[in-house]
C-alpha positions, 0 to 999 in steps of 0.5 A, a space after each residue: 499500500 506504501 508503494 503506491 501511495 507514495 507513486 501517486 501522491 506528495 504525502 510525508 514519510 512521517 504520514 505513511 504509517 498513517 495513511 497506510 492504516 487509515 487505508 486498511 480501517 477501511 476495507 476493514 483490515 486491522 492495521 496489527 496487518 502490515 508487518 506482515 509478507 504477502 503471504 501471509 494474507 487469505 485470499 479474502 485478505 489478498 483482495 481487500 488489498 488490492 481494493 486497498 490498493 485501489 483506492 489508494 490513488 483517491 480515483 474519482 471513479 472506480 
């Protein structure tokens, strides 16, 4: 999620963890998952992360 935010928005690195936690809350994932590796997520959690990645760039149409 952080990579998508950094690539498409100007967000200071100090505010990045807060933005990632906000996106994870939006899709129903606990911010405690931030430190997990990709292979540790279930299929449904991976889908939620994909949705959060799409929301990270703040699209006009989703």
